[in-house]
C-alpha positions in Angstrom: 27.9 -12.7 0.9 24.3 -10.6 1.1 21.4 -12.6 -0.2 18.0 -11.4 -1.2 15.2 -13.8 -2.4 11.5 -13.1 -4.1 9.9 -13.6 -0.6 12.2 -10.7 1.0 11.4 -8.4 -2.1 7.6 -8.9 -1.6 7.8 -8.4 2.1 10.0 -5.4 1.5 7.6 -3.8 -1.0 4.9 -4.3 1.7 6.9 -2.4 4.4 7.9 0.3 2.0 4.6 0.9 0.0 4.3 4.2 1.7 7.3 5.5 -0.1 5.6 5.3 -3.7 4.1 8.9 -4.2 0.0 8.6 -4.5 0.4 10.8 -7.8 2.3 8.0 -9.7 0.1 7.2 -12.7 2.3 4.4 -14.3 4.9 1.9 -13.6 8.0 1.3 -15.9 10.0 -1.5 -15.4 13.3 -2.0 -17.0 13.9 -5.5 -18.5 14.5 -8.0 -17.5 15.2 -7.9 -13.9 13.5 -4.5 -13.1 10.4 -6.0 -14.4 10.1 -8.2 -11.5 10.2 -5.4 -9.0 7.8 -3.1 -11.2 5.4 -5.6 -11.2 5.3 -6.5 -7.7 4.9 -2.7 -6.8 2.3 -2.3 -9.7 0.0 -5.1 -8.4 0.1 -4.1 -4.8 -0.2 -0.3 -5.4 -3.0 -1.3 -8.1 -1.1 0.9 -10.8 -0.9 0.5 -14.6 2.2 -1.2 -15.7 4.3 -1.1 -18.8 8.1 -2.1 -19.8 10.9 0.2 -21.0 10.6 -0.3 -24.5 6.7 -0.6 -25.0 6.7 2.9 -23.1 9.2 4.4 -25.8 7.0 3.0 -28.5 3.9 4.4 -26.5 2.2 1.0 -27.1 -1.3 0.7 -25.8 -1.4 -0.5 -22.0 -2.6 -3.8 -21.2 -5.1 -4.5 -18.6 -6.7 -7.8 -17.5 -10.6 -7.9 -17.2 -11.0 -9.2 -13.7 -10.3 -6.2 -11.5 -10.5 -2.4 -11.2 -7.4 -0.6 -11.9 -6.5 2.8 -10.8 -6.1 5.1 -13.6 -7.9 2.6 -15.8 -8.7 5.5 -18.4 -5.0 5.5 -19.0 -4.4 3.9 -22.6 -1.4 5.3 -23.9 1.5 5.2 -21.5 3.1 8.9 -22.3 -0.1 10.3 -21.2 0.7 9.7 -17.9 1.5 12.8 -16.0 3.9 11.1 -13.4 6.1 7.8 -14.0 7.9 5.7 -11.9 10.9 3.9 -13.5 12.1 1.0 -11.6 15.2 -1.5 -11.8 15.8 -4.3 -9.2 19.7 -2.8 -8.2 21.9 -0.2 -9.0 26.0 -0.4 -9.0 27.3 2.3 -11.6 23.5 3.2 -12.4 24.5 3.2 -16.0 21.4 1.1 -16.9 19.1 3.2 -15.0 20.7 6.4 -16.4 20.5 5.2 -19.9 16.8 4.1 -19.5 16.2 7.7 -18.1 17.8 9.5 -20.9 15.5 7.5 -23.2 12.4 8.1 -21.4 12.9 11.6 -21.3 13.7 11.9 -24.8 10.4 11.1 -25.8 8.3 12.1 -22.6 7.7 15.5 -21.1 6.0 14.3 -17.9 7.6 13.8 -14.3 9.8 10.8 -14.1 10.9 9.2 -10.4 13.6 6.7 -10.3 13.6 3.4 -8.0 15.8 0.6 -7.4 14.9 -2.1 -4.9 18.6 -2.3 -3.5 21.1 0.3 -3.5 24.4 1.0 -1.6 25.3 3.5 0.9 27.9 4.8 -1.9 25.4 5.2 -4.5 21.9 5.7 -3.0 21.8 9.2 -4.3 21.9 7.9 -8.1 18.3 7.1 -7.8 15.3 8.9 -6.4 13.8 6.2 -4.1 15.3 2.8 -2.8 13.6 0.0 -1.1 16.9 -1.1 1.0 20.6 -0.7 1.1 22.4 -4.0 0.5 26.0 -3.8 0.2 28.4 -5.7 -2.2 29.0 -8.9 -2.5 25.1 -9.1 -3.0 23.3 -11.7 -5.0 19.7 -12.4 -5.6 17.3 -15.5 -6.2 16.2 -14.4 -9.5 20.0 -13.8 -11.0 21.9 -16.5 -9.0 22.9 -18.7 -11.8 23.5 -16.0 -14.0 25.8 -14.0 -11.8 29.4 -13.2 -12.4 30.0 -15.2 -9.0 29.5 -18.6 -11.4 33.2 -18.0 -12.6 34.1 -18.6 -8.7 31.4 -21.1 -7.9 30.9 -24.6 -7.0 27.6 -26.3 -8.2 25.8 -29.8 -7.7 24.6 -31.0 -10.3 21.3 -33.5 -9.4 18.6 -31.2 -8.1 20.4 -28.0 -9.5 21.1 -28.4 -13.1 18.9 -31.4 -13.6 16.1 -33.4 -12.0 17.0 -35.7 -8.9 16.6 -39.2 -10.2 13.8 -41.3 -8.6 14.2 -44.3 -6.3 13.5 -46.5 -9.2 15.9 -44.6 -11.4 18.6 -44.7 -8.9 19.5 -48.4 -9.1 23.3 -48.1 -10.0 22.7 -49.9 -13.2 20.8 -49.8 -16.3 17.9 -47.5 -15.1 20.6 -45.0 -13.9 22.3 -44.7 -16.8 19.3 -44.1 -18.8 18.6 -41.1 -16.2 21.7 -39.6 -17.1 21.4 -39.8 -20.6 17.8 -38.6 -20.6 17.1 -36.3 -17.4 15.4 -33.1 -17.9 17.6 -29.5 -17.2 16.6 -27.5 -14.6 18.8 -24.3 -13.9 21.4 -24.0 -16.6 23.7 -21.0 -15.8 24.5 -18.9 -18.8 28.1 -18.3 -17.7 30.9 -20.5 -17.3 31.0 -22.3 -13.6 34.2 -23.0 -11.9 33.4 -26.2 -10.6 30.8 -28.8 -10.8 30.9 -31.0 -7.8 28.6 -34.1 -7.5 28.1 -37.2 -5.8 27.6 -39.2 -8.8 30.3 -42.0 -9.3 33.4 -41.5 -11.2 32.5 -44.2 -13.5 29.8 -42.4 -15.0 31.8 -39.5 -16.3 31.2 -40.3 -19.8 27.4 -39.9 -19.5 27.6 -37.1 -17.2 29.9 -35.1 -19.5 27.7 -35.7 -22.7 24.5 -34.6 -21.0 26.4 -31.4 -20.0 27.8 -30.8 -23.4 24.3 -31.6 -24.9 22.6 -28.9 -22.6 25.2 -26.4 -22.8 26.7 -26.2 -19.7 29.9 -24.3 -19.7 32.2 -25.5 -16.4 36.2 -25.8 -15.5 36.7 -28.9 -13.6 34.1 -31.6 -12.9 34.5 -33.4 -9.6 33.2 -36.8 -8.9 33.4 -39.4 -6.4 35.8 -42.3 -6.7 34.1 -45.1 -5.3 33.1 -48.6 -6.6 29.3 -48.5 -6.1 26.1 -46.6 -4.7 26.1 -48.8 -1.8 29.5 -48.0 -0.7 28.7 -44.2 -1.4 25.7 -44.7 1.2 27.7 -46.8 3.5 30.2 -43.8 3.9 27.5 -41.0 4.2 30.1 -38.9 2.4 28.0 -36.7 0.2 28.5 -33.5 2.2 32.0 -34.1 3.2 33.2 -34.5 -0.6 31.8 -31.3 -1.6 32.9 -29.4 1.3 36.4 -30.7 0.8 36.5 -29.7 -2.9 35.0 -26.2 -1.9 37.2 -25.8 0.6 40.4 -26.9 -1.5 40.0 -23.7 -3.9 40.5 -20.4 -1.8 39.1 -18.4 -4.7 35.6 -20.3 -4.6 33.1 -17.7 -3.3 29.7 -19.9 -3.5 28.4 -23.5 -3.3 25.0 -23.9 -4.9 23.5 -27.3 -3.5 20.0 -28.8 -4.1 19.4 -30.3 -0.5 19.1 -28.2 2.6 20.6 -30.7 5.0 23.7 -30.7 2.7 23.9 -27.1 2.3 24.1 -26.5 5.9 26.7 -29.3 6.2 28.8 -28.0 3.5 28.5 -24.5 5.0 29.6 -25.5 8.5 32.5 -27.8 7.2 33.8 -25.4 4.8 33.3 -22.1 6.4 31.9 -20.3 3.2 28.7 -19.4 1.9 26.1 -22.1 0.5 23.1 -21.3 -1.5 20.2 -24.0 -1.3 17.9 -24.7 -4.2 15.6 -26.5 -2.1 14.7 -23.6 0.5 16.0 -20.7 -1.6 18.1 -19.6 1.2 21.7 -18.7 1.4 23.5 -20.2 4.6 26.6 -18.0 5.6 29.0 -19.0 8.2 28.0 -17.0 11.9 24.3 -16.5 10.5 22.7 -19.8 10.9 22.8 -20.1 14.6 21.5 -16.8 15.3 18.8 -17.4 13.0 18.1 -20.7 14.8 18.4 -18.9 18.1 15.9 -16.0 16.9 13.3 -18.6 16.0 13.9 -20.7 19.0 13.1 -17.4 21.2 10.0 -16.6 19.2 8.5 -19.9 19.6 9.5 -20.1 23.6 8.0 -16.5 23.6 4.7 -17.8 21.7 4.3 -20.8 23.9 4.4 -18.8 27.1 1.9 -16.2 25.9 -0.5 -19.1 24.8 0.2 -20.9 28.2 -0.6 -17.7 30.2 -3.8 -17.2 28.3 -4.8 -20.8 28.8 -4.1 -20.5 32.6 -6.0 -17.3 32.7 -9.1 -18.7 30.9 -9.1 -21.7 33.0 -9.0 -19.7 36.1 -11.9 -17.9 35.2 -14.1 -21.0 34.5 -12.9 -23.2 37.2 -15.2 -23.3 40.3 -14.1 -21.7 43.2 -12.5 -24.2 45.9 -13.9 -24.0 49.7 -11.8 -24.8 52.7 
């Protein structure tokens, strides 16, 4: 499972800033995800920005009043001599080619195409790409609306809705009120294969009613069959229960968990990828250890450098000892 976050995209746009030709007058984003990439590129390159449909209508470009823009005199987008047409990724490139045809039907200037993420097999379908990322892949900005949801397990609290506060989590009247009134967070637009929650089985009616009210589509709702929250805390069974359900269904390819610690434990027990809402990270078997080892090596390297510098400074300022 190849995953890219907003943070990665921002860093990538820095590293690849030199790829954007200096004679581009305007950045045009393909809604919706393409606008995300286009906005980052336009902001960092200080270029005018518009979306595909505003470009096709030749709507006046909108500008803020707190900064000086490159090509600030450009008002009509179709007056640009060269535009950069941007999408977040390509697979078949149908969206990009359809957008390119629309642009060329109304615009006689030069058009360059850019996809942030391409694959080896299709990189030739755009003029530029920022990184090659092979399938299966998913991004922070589309993970809850990706077809993977049909093969995914989702936690509820902290993912679909807010977590209960300590006061609400009394396993009594306050908790039932929370179950009925909690605000939604990230509601998938596709049917999810499994909802896997540490909520107790006795709260199934309230949970199902909330899911229906908030338009959550799902296959199976898995809940803990224990008598009380106190017993659940004593057994410390949250991550084990979730990992067991995730492992039980071979076709499941992704688990979305709210808490980092549980996400890592579920990944380790199931041997399958887990995306964590808390950290915006994808934890993949075989990669976490390497990540921690690399961080540790960097930490030791930095510590050694600092220590050497301190010793060198001390040696210069300490008085010479005489026999």
